[in-house]
C-alpha positions in Angstrom: -10.0 -2.1 -13.4 -8.1 0.2 -15.2 -4.3 1.3 -14.7 -5.8 4.7 -13.6 -8.1 3.4 -11.3 -4.9 1.1 -9.8 -4.0 4.2 -9.3 -5.9 6.6 -7.8 -6.2 4.2 -5.3 -2.8 3.8 -4.8 -2.9 7.9 -4.4 -5.7 7.3 -1.8 -3.7 5.3 0.3 -1.2 6.9 -0.2 -3.3 10.2 1.4 -4.2 8.3 3.8 -1.3 7.6 5.0 0.3 11.0 5.0 -3.0 12.5 6.7 -2.1 10.0 9.9 -3.3 6.8 9.3 -0.7 3.4 9.6 0.2 1.7 6.7 -2.5 -1.7 6.9 -5.8 1.4 7.6 -4.2 3.1 4.7 -4.0 0.0 2.0 -6.9 -1.4 3.9 -9.4 1.4 3.5 -8.1 2.2 0.3 -10.2 -0.8 -1.3 -12.4 -1.9 1.3 -15.4 -0.9 -0.4 -14.6 -3.0 -3.6 -16.2 -5.7 -1.2 -18.9 -4.2 0.5 -17.5 -1.9 3.4 -18.1 1.4 2.5 -18.2 2.8 6.3 -14.3 3.8 5.9 -14.0 4.0 9.7 -15.1 1.0 10.0 -12.0 0.3 7.7 -9.9 2.0 9.2 -10.3 0.4 12.7 -10.4 -2.8 12.0 -7.2 -2.2 10.2 -5.7 0.1 13.2 -4.0 -3.1 14.9 -1.7 -4.6 11.8 0.3 -0.8 11.6 3.9 -0.6 12.8 5.0 -4.3 11.5 1.6 -5.3 13.8 1.0 -3.2 16.8 4.0 -1.5 15.9 6.0 -4.5 17.1 8.0 -4.3 13.8 7.4 -7.3 12.7 4.7 -8.2 9.4 5.2 -4.6 7.7 1.8 -3.0 7.6 1.0 -2.3 3.8 1.8 -6.1 3.7 -0.8 -7.1 6.5 -3.4 -4.5 4.6 -2.8 -6.2 1.3 -3.6 -9.6 3.3 -6.6 -8.0 5.0 -8.0 -7.4 1.7 -7.2 -11.3 0.3 -9.4 -12.3 3.0 -12.1 -10.0 1.7 -11.4 -11.2 -1.8 -10.8 -14.6 -1.2 -11.1 -15.9 1.9 -13.4 -18.8 3.1 -16.4 -18.4 5.7 -16.8 -21.8 5.6 -15.3 -24.2 8.6 -13.3 -26.9 7.9 -13.2 -25.6 4.2 -10.2 -26.5 3.3 -10.2 -26.0 -0.3 -11.2 -22.3 0.5 -8.2 -22.1 2.5 -6.0 -23.4 0.4 -7.4 -21.0 -2.4 -6.5 -18.0 0.2 -3.5 -18.8 1.8 -2.1 -19.6 -2.2 -3.5 -16.3 -2.8 -1.7 -14.4 0.5 2.1 -16.0 -0.2 1.8 -14.7 -3.8 1.0 -11.3 -2.6 4.0 -11.8 0.0 6.1 -12.9 -3.0 5.6 -10.3 -5.1 6.2 -7.7 -2.4 9.1 -9.5 -1.4 10.6 -9.6 -4.8 10.0 -5.5 -4.8 11.5 -4.7 -1.3 13.5 -7.5 -0.2 11.5 -8.4 3.0 7.8 -8.5 4.4 9.3 -7.8 8.0 9.1 -3.9 9.1 12.4 -3.7 11.3 14.2 -4.9 8.2 12.5 -2.5 5.3 13.1 1.1 7.7 17.1 -0.6 8.3 16.1 -1.1 12.3 17.4 -4.2 11.4 19.8 -6.4 9.2 17.4 -8.6 6.2 17.1 -12.2 7.6 18.4 -11.1 11.2 16.5 -12.1 14.4 14.1 -9.4 16.3 16.5 -9.1 19.3 18.9 -6.5 17.3 15.6 -3.9 17.8 16.5 -1.1 20.4 14.4 -0.7 22.9 12.9 2.7 21.7 12.0 1.1 18.4 9.1 -0.9 20.5 7.4 1.8 21.8 3.7 1.5 21.7 3.8 5.4 21.0 3.6 6.2 17.6 6.6 8.8 16.0 5.3 12.3 14.8 4.4 12.9 11.6 6.8 15.7 10.4 8.1 16.2 7.0 11.5 14.4 8.4 9.2 11.7 9.6 8.2 11.0 6.0 11.8 12.1 4.2 13.2 8.5 6.1 10.5 6.3 5.8 10.0 4.1 2.7 6.5 3.2 3.8 4.7 5.9 1.2 5.9 3.9 -2.1 5.4 0.6 -0.1 1.5 1.5 0.2 0.9 2.7 -2.9 2.5 -0.2 -4.3 1.1 -2.8 -2.3 -2.2 -1.1 -4.0 -1.0 -1.7 -7.0 0.1 -5.5 -6.4 -3.4 -6.4 -4.6 -5.0 -4.7 -7.9 -3.3 -5.9 -10.2 -3.5 -9.5 -8.6 -7.2 -9.7 -8.6 -7.7 -9.0 -12.4 -9.0 -11.7 -14.2 
């Protein structure tokens, strides 16, 4: 895949996020077609629960979750008791996670958004940060969040890591 193709998919992910989809949906749906999921609505539904740090619980970043879902499509095993396949997939996920964390310092949504200090426990989160209702998407929302760039970077990390 060329740099231009990677950047096109990174832009698609950003566009999906700006349309109102969550981080995980944006990353996953921008690349799911590469693995036979050509129904964009299906891709968006599959990734819907993983935004906001998984169900808006502010745990693992939705962009990283989308990347990990793609990893399952890329080399996940569908055979029971396939320890070699599981090991290969887990190693790939750990590689992706390491690259994302090296770039942003964390995989935790609350930490990435500045809602909790890096390396903290979730008890620092104010109750309103855990409400299931997403914030309204306004210009101010996009200006204060690093998500748009993290989404593009997650797509770049994933696609670059799948190159031979």
